KOLGU-4560 file (N, C-alpha, C; in nm, 3 decimals, padded with zeros to 5 digits):
<recs>
<n_xx: 00.030 n_yy: -00.113 n_zz: -00.008 ca_xx: 00.093 ca_yy: -00.089 ca_zz: 00.119 c_xx: -00.009 c_yy: -00.025 c_zz: 00.213 mol: A seq: 1 type: MET>
<n_xx: 00.001 n_yy: -00.062 n_zz: 00.340 ca_xx: -00.091 ca_yy: -00.011 ca_zz: 00.440 c_xx: -00.089 c_yy: 00.139 c_zz: 00.456 mol: A seq: 2 type: GLY>
<n_xx: 00.025 n_yy: 00.202 n_zz: 00.428 ca_xx: 00.032 ca_yy: 00.347 ca_zz: 00.442 c_xx: -00.051 c_yy: 00.417 c_zz: 00.334 mol: A seq: 3 type: SER>
<n_xx: -00.071 n_yy: 00.351 n_zz: 00.221 ca_xx: -00.153 ca_yy: 00.408 ca_zz: 00.113 c_xx: -00.300 c_yy: 00.373 c_zz: 00.128 mol: A seq: 4 type: ASN>
<n_xx: -00.328 n_yy: 00.253 n_zz: 00.175 ca_xx: -00.465 ca_yy: 00.204 ca_zz: 00.189 c_xx: -00.465 c_yy: 00.111 c_zz: 00.309 mol: A seq: 5 type: ARG>
<n_xx: -00.514 n_yy: 00.156 n_zz: 00.426 ca_xx: -00.501 ca_yy: 00.075 ca_zz: 00.548 c_xx: -00.581 c_yy: -00.055 c_zz: 00.547 mol: A seq: 6 type: PRO>
<n_xx: -00.687 n_yy: -00.066 n_zz: 00.469 ca_xx: -00.767 ca_yy: -00.189 ca_zz: 00.456 c_xx: -00.822 c_yy: -00.237 c_zz: 00.591 mol: A seq: 7 type: CYS>
<n_xx: -00.856 n_yy: -00.146 n_zz: 00.681 ca_xx: -00.920 ca_yy: -00.186 ca_zz: 00.806 c_xx: -01.062 c_yy: -00.234 c_zz: 00.773 mol: A seq: 8 type: LEU>
<n_xx: -01.099 n_yy: -00.349 n_zz: 00.829 ca_xx: -01.233 ca_yy: -00.408 ca_zz: 00.810 c_xx: -01.264 c_yy: -00.443 c_zz: 00.665 mol: A seq: 9 type: ASP>
<n_xx: -01.164 n_yy: -00.454 n_zz: 00.583 ca_xx: -01.187 ca_yy: -00.492 ca_zz: 00.444 c_xx: -01.068 c_yy: -00.571 c_zz: 00.390 mol: A seq: 10 type: GLU>
<n_xx: -01.096 n_yy: -00.654 n_zz: 00.293 ca_xx: -00.991 ca_yy: -00.729 ca_zz: 00.224 c_xx: -00.979 c_yy: -00.669 c_zz: 00.084 mol: A seq: 11 type: ILE>
<n_xx: -00.858 n_yy: -00.634 n_zz: 00.048 ca_xx: -00.832 ca_yy: -00.579 ca_zz: -00.085 c_xx: -00.764 c_yy: -00.686 c_zz: -00.168 mol: A seq: 12 type: TYR>
<n_xx: -00.818 n_yy: -00.716 n_zz: -00.284 ca_xx: -00.761 ca_yy: -00.817 ca_zz: -00.373 c_xx: -00.727 c_yy: -00.753 c_zz: -00.507 mol: A seq: 13 type: MET>
<n_xx: -00.618 n_yy: -00.800 n_zz: -00.564 ca_xx: -00.576 ca_yy: -00.753 ca_zz: -00.695 c_xx: -00.510 c_yy: -00.870 c_zz: -00.768 mol: A seq: 14 type: GLU>
<n_xx: -00.537 n_yy: -00.880 n_zz: -00.897 ca_xx: -00.475 ca_yy: -00.985 ca_zz: -00.978 c_xx: -00.391 c_yy: -00.922 c_zz: -01.087 mol: A seq: 15 type: SER>
<n_xx: -00.275 n_yy: -00.981 n_zz: -01.107 ca_xx: -00.185 ca_yy: -00.940 ca_zz: -01.215 c_xx: -00.139 c_yy: -01.067 c_zz: -01.285 mol: A seq: 16 type: ARG>
<n_xx: -00.208 n_yy: -01.104 n_zz: -01.390 ca_xx: -00.174 ca_yy: -01.227 ca_zz: -01.460 c_xx: -00.200 c_yy: -01.347 c_zz: -01.370 mol: A seq: 17 type: GLY>
<n_xx: -00.098 n_yy: -01.429 n_zz: -01.347 ca_xx: -00.111 ca_yy: -01.548 ca_zz: -01.265 c_xx: -00.090 c_yy: -01.520 c_zz: -01.116 mol: A seq: 18 type: GLN>
<n_xx: -00.064 n_yy: -01.396 n_zz: -01.081 ca_xx: -00.036 ca_yy: -01.359 ca_zz: -00.943 c_xx: -00.158 c_yy: -01.289 c_zz: -00.882 mol: A seq: 19 type: LEU>
<n_xx: -00.202 n_yy: -01.336 n_zz: -00.766 ca_xx: -00.317 ca_yy: -01.281 ca_zz: -00.696 c_xx: -00.270 c_yy: -01.236 c_zz: -00.558 mol: A seq: 20 type: HIS>
<n_xx: -00.298 n_yy: -01.111 n_zz: -00.523 ca_xx: -00.249 ca_yy: -01.051 ca_zz: -00.399 c_xx: -00.369 c_yy: -01.001 c_zz: -00.318 mol: A seq: 21 type: ILE>
<n_xx: -00.371 n_yy: -01.036 n_zz: -00.190 ca_xx: -00.475 ca_yy: -00.989 ca_zz: -00.100 c_xx: -00.414 c_yy: -00.923 c_zz: 00.022 mol: A seq: 22 type: GLY>
<n_xx: -00.472 n_yy: -00.810 n_zz: 00.064 ca_xx: -00.423 ca_yy: -00.737 ca_zz: 00.181 c_xx: -00.537 c_yy: -00.722 c_zz: 00.281 mol: A seq: 23 type: CYS>
<n_xx: -00.504 n_yy: -00.730 n_zz: 00.409 ca_xx: -00.601 ca_yy: -00.708 ca_zz: 00.516 c_xx: -00.534 c_yy: -00.627 c_zz: 00.625 mol: A seq: 24 type: PHE>
<n_xx: -00.595 n_yy: -00.516 n_zz: 00.662 ca_xx: -00.535 ca_yy: -00.427 ca_zz: 00.761 c_xx: -00.575 c_yy: -00.455 c_zz: 00.904 mol: A seq: 25 type: GLY>
<n_xx: -00.672 n_yy: -00.543 n_zz: 00.925 ca_xx: -00.716 ca_yy: -00.578 ca_zz: 01.060 c_xx: -00.862 c_yy: -00.547 c_zz: 01.081 mol: A seq: 26 type: GLY>
<n_xx: -00.915 n_yy: -00.596 n_zz: 01.191 ca_xx: -01.055 ca_yy: -00.579 ca_zz: 01.226 c_xx: -01.067 c_yy: -00.478 c_zz: 01.340 mol: A seq: 27 type: SER>
<n_xx: -01.140 n_yy: -00.370 n_zz: 01.317 ca_xx: -01.158 ca_yy: -00.271 ca_zz: 01.423 c_xx: -01.239 c_yy: -00.329 c_zz: 01.539 mol: A seq: 28 type: SER>
<n_xx: -01.325 n_yy: -00.428 n_zz: 01.513 ca_xx: -01.401 ca_yy: -00.495 ca_zz: 01.619 c_xx: -01.308 c_yy: -00.573 c_zz: 01.712 mol: A seq: 29 type: ALA>
<n_xx: -01.191 n_yy: -00.610 n_zz: 01.662 ca_xx: -01.091 ca_yy: -00.683 ca_zz: 01.740 c_xx: -00.981 c_yy: -00.591 c_zz: 01.793 mol: A seq: 30 type: ARG>
<n_xx: -00.998 n_yy: -00.460 n_zz: 01.777 ca_xx: -00.902 ca_yy: -00.366 ca_zz: 01.835 c_xx: -00.804 c_yy: -00.304 c_zz: 01.738 mol: A seq: 31 type: GLY>
<n_xx: -00.809 n_yy: -00.338 n_zz: 01.611 ca_xx: -00.716 ca_yy: -00.277 ca_zz: 01.515 c_xx: -00.755 c_yy: -00.131 c_zz: 01.496 mol: A seq: 32 type: ALA>
<n_xx: -00.658 n_yy: -00.044 n_zz: 01.507 ca_xx: -00.685 ca_yy: 00.099 ca_zz: 01.489 c_xx: -00.593 c_yy: 00.161 c_zz: 01.385 mol: A seq: 33 type: SER>
<n_xx: -00.499 n_yy: 00.083 n_zz: 01.338 ca_xx: -00.410 ca_yy: 00.129 ca_zz: 01.233 c_xx: -00.382 c_yy: 00.008 c_zz: 01.144 mol: A seq: 34 type: LYS>
<n_xx: -00.300 n_yy: 00.024 n_zz: 01.049 ca_xx: -00.274 ca_yy: -00.085 ca_zz: 00.955 c_xx: -00.197 c_yy: -00.200 c_zz: 01.022 mol: A seq: 35 type: LYS>
<n_xx: -00.266 n_yy: -00.305 n_zz: 01.058 ca_xx: -00.204 ca_yy: -00.427 ca_zz: 01.112 c_xx: -00.181 c_yy: -00.518 c_zz: 00.992 mol: A seq: 36 type: GLU>
<n_xx: -00.073 n_yy: -00.502 n_zz: 00.923 ca_xx: -00.053 ca_yy: -00.557 ca_zz: 00.790 c_xx: -00.047 c_yy: -00.709 c_zz: 00.782 mol: A seq: 37 type: ASP>
<n_xx: -00.119 n_yy: -00.761 n_zz: 00.685 ca_xx: -00.110 ca_yy: -00.901 ca_zz: 00.645 c_xx: -00.122 c_yy: -00.905 c_zz: 00.493 mol: A seq: 38 type: ALA>
<n_xx: -00.046 n_yy: -00.991 n_zz: 00.431 ca_xx: -00.044 ca_yy: -01.000 ca_zz: 00.285 c_xx: -00.052 c_yy: -01.146 c_zz: 00.245 mol: A seq: 39 type: LEU>
<n_xx: -00.141 n_yy: -01.176 n_zz: 00.153 ca_xx: -00.158 ca_yy: -01.312 ca_zz: 00.099 c_xx: -00.121 c_yy: -01.307 c_zz: -00.048 mol: A seq: 40 type: LEU>
<n_xx: -00.039 n_yy: -01.401 n_zz: -00.092 ca_xx: 00.000 ca_yy: -01.407 ca_zz: -00.233 c_xx: -00.027 c_yy: -01.548 c_zz: -00.284 mol: A seq: 41 type: VAL>
<n_xx: -00.100 n_yy: -01.558 n_zz: -00.394 ca_xx: -00.127 ca_yy: -01.685 ca_zz: -00.460 c_xx: -00.076 c_yy: -01.675 c_zz: -00.603 mol: A seq: 42 type: LEU>
<n_xx: -00.016 n_yy: -01.782 n_zz: -00.650 ca_xx: 00.029 ca_yy: -01.787 ca_zz: -00.788 c_xx: -00.012 c_yy: -01.920 c_zz: -00.847 mol: A seq: 43 type: LYS>
<n_xx: -00.073 n_yy: -01.915 n_zz: -00.964 ca_xx: -00.114 ca_yy: -02.037 ca_zz: -01.032 c_xx: -00.037 c_yy: -02.048 c_zz: -01.163 mol: A seq: 44 type: CYS>
<n_xx: 00.035 n_yy: -02.156 n_zz: -01.176 ca_xx: 00.111 ca_yy: -02.180 ca_zz: -01.298 c_xx: 00.091 c_yy: -02.326 c_zz: -01.338 mol: A seq: 45 type: GLU>
<n_xx: 00.022 n_yy: -02.347 n_zz: -01.449 ca_xx: -00.005 ca_yy: -02.482 ca_zz: -01.500 c_xx: -00.067 c_yy: -02.571 c_zz: -01.392 mol: A seq: 46 type: GLU>
<n_xx: -00.174 n_yy: -02.521 n_zz: -01.329 ca_xx: -00.251 ca_yy: -02.593 ca_zz: -01.226 c_xx: -00.171 c_yy: -02.626 c_zz: -01.101 mol: A seq: 47 type: LYS>
<n_xx: -00.059 n_yy: -02.562 n_zz: -01.081 ca_xx: 00.021 ca_yy: -02.575 ca_zz: -00.959 c_xx: 00.014 c_yy: -02.441 c_zz: -00.884 mol: A seq: 48 type: GLN>
<n_xx: -00.036 n_yy: -02.445 n_zz: -00.760 ca_xx: -00.053 ca_yy: -02.323 ca_zz: -00.682 c_xx: 00.062 c_yy: -02.303 c_zz: -00.585 mol: A seq: 49 type: TRP>
<n_xx: 00.108 n_yy: -02.180 n_zz: -00.575 ca_xx: 00.205 ca_yy: -02.139 ca_zz: -00.474 c_xx: 00.131 c_yy: -02.042 c_zz: -00.382 mol: A seq: 50 type: THR>
<n_xx: 00.146 n_yy: -02.063 n_zz: -00.251 ca_xx: 00.074 ca_yy: -01.986 ca_zz: -00.150 c_xx: 00.172 c_yy: -01.929 c_zz: -00.050 mol: A seq: 51 type: PHE>
<n_xx: 00.161 n_yy: -01.800 n_zz: -00.020 ca_xx: 00.248 ca_yy: -01.737 ca_zz: 00.080 c_xx: 00.168 c_yy: -01.636 c_zz: 00.161 mol: A seq: 52 type: ALA>
<n_xx: 00.198 n_yy: -01.626 n_zz: 00.289 ca_xx: 00.137 ca_yy: -01.527 ca_zz: 00.376 c_xx: 00.250 c_yy: -01.454 c_zz: 00.448 mol: A seq: 53 type: VAL>
<n_xx: 00.241 n_yy: -01.323 n_zz: 00.450 ca_xx: 00.339 ca_yy: -01.240 ca_zz: 00.522 c_xx: 00.263 c_yy: -01.164 c_zz: 00.629 mol: A seq: 54 type: ILE>
<n_xx: 00.307 n_yy: -01.178 n_zz: 00.755 ca_xx: 00.239 ca_yy: -01.115 ca_zz: 00.868 c_xx: 00.333 c_yy: -01.021 c_zz: 00.940 mol: A seq: 55 type: LEU>
<n_xx: 00.280 n_yy: -00.910 n_zz: 00.986 ca_xx: 00.355 ca_yy: -00.815 ca_zz: 01.067 c_xx: 00.298 c_yy: -00.821 c_zz: 01.208 mol: A seq: 56 type: ASP>
<n_xx: 00.371 n_yy: -00.882 n_zz: 01.302 ca_xx: 00.318 ca_yy: -00.908 ca_zz: 01.436 c_xx: 00.344 c_yy: -00.795 c_zz: 01.534 mol: A seq: 57 type: ALA>
<n_xx: 00.412 n_yy: -00.691 n_zz: 01.497 ca_xx: 00.441 ca_yy: -00.575 ca_zz: 01.582 c_xx: 00.508 c_yy: -00.618 c_zz: 01.712 mol: A seq: 58 type: HIS>
<n_xx: 00.450 n_yy: -00.580 n_zz: 01.826 ca_xx: 00.515 ca_yy: -00.603 ca_zz: 01.956 c_xx: 00.491 c_yy: -00.742 c_zz: 02.013 mol: A seq: 59 type: HIS>
<n_xx: 00.385 n_yy: -00.810 n_zz: 01.970 ca_xx: 00.358 ca_yy: -00.946 ca_zz: 02.019 c_xx: 00.327 c_yy: -01.035 c_zz: 01.900 mol: A seq: 60 type: THR>
<n_xx: 00.330 n_yy: -01.163 n_zz: 01.923 ca_xx: 00.300 ca_yy: -01.259 ca_zz: 01.816 c_xx: 00.155 c_yy: -01.305 c_zz: 01.820 mol: A seq: 61 type: ALA>
<n_xx: 00.073 n_yy: -01.248 n_zz: 01.907 ca_xx: -00.065 ca_yy: -01.295 ca_zz: 01.925 c_xx: -00.146 c_yy: -01.286 c_zz: 01.795 mol: A seq: 62 type: GLN>
<n_xx: -00.139 n_yy: -01.174 n_zz: 01.725 ca_xx: -00.217 ca_yy: -01.160 ca_zz: 01.602 c_xx: -00.165 c_yy: -01.253 c_zz: 01.493 mol: A seq: 63 type: SER>
<n_xx: -00.033 n_yy: -01.270 n_zz: 01.485 ca_xx: 00.024 ca_yy: -01.362 ca_zz: 01.385 c_xx: -00.016 c_yy: -01.506 c_zz: 01.417 mol: A seq: 64 type: ALA>
<n_xx: -00.015 n_yy: -01.544 n_zz: 01.545 ca_xx: -00.054 ca_yy: -01.680 ca_zz: 01.583 c_xx: -00.201 c_yy: -01.704 c_zz: 01.549 mol: A seq: 65 type: LYS>
<n_xx: -00.287 n_yy: -01.605 n_zz: 01.572 ca_xx: -00.427 ca_yy: -01.619 ca_zz: 01.540 c_xx: -00.446 c_yy: -01.645 c_zz: 01.389 mol: A seq: 66 type: MET>
<n_xx: -00.374 n_yy: -01.572 n_zz: 01.306 ca_xx: -00.384 ca_yy: -01.591 ca_zz: 01.161 c_xx: -00.329 c_yy: -01.727 c_zz: 01.119 mol: A seq: 67 type: MET>
<n_xx: -00.219 n_yy: -01.769 n_zz: 01.177 ca_xx: -00.160 ca_yy: -01.900 ca_zz: 01.144 c_xx: -00.255 c_yy: -02.011 c_zz: 01.184 mol: A seq: 68 type: ILE>
<n_xx: -00.317 n_yy: -02.000 n_zz: 01.302 ca_xx: -00.415 ca_yy: -02.101 ca_zz: 01.346 c_xx: -00.535 c_yy: -02.104 c_zz: 01.252 mol: A seq: 69 type: ASP>
<n_xx: -00.580 n_yy: -01.988 n_zz: 01.204 ca_xx: -00.692 ca_yy: -01.981 ca_zz: 01.112 c_xx: -00.659 c_yy: -02.048 c_zz: 00.980 mol: A seq: 70 type: LEU>
<n_xx: -00.541 n_yy: -02.024 n_zz: 00.931 ca_xx: -00.499 ca_yy: -02.081 ca_zz: 00.802 c_xx: -00.481 c_yy: -02.231 c_zz: 00.816 mol: A seq: 71 type: ILE>
</recs>
């Protein structure tokens, strides 16, 4: 969670079995000053991948749109 580890300017990855979780708090070069939360979840089961992204867009959708366009 961003309140425990803001992950500004860094990507935090953790694996638990077949589940892989990545967190990114935002880029300070792009104006992030607090935890601008984004979460990536990958799951691999018998060579079948499940992919999910959860974004917190706060007051505008601009940062979420940028991430969606990137993906």
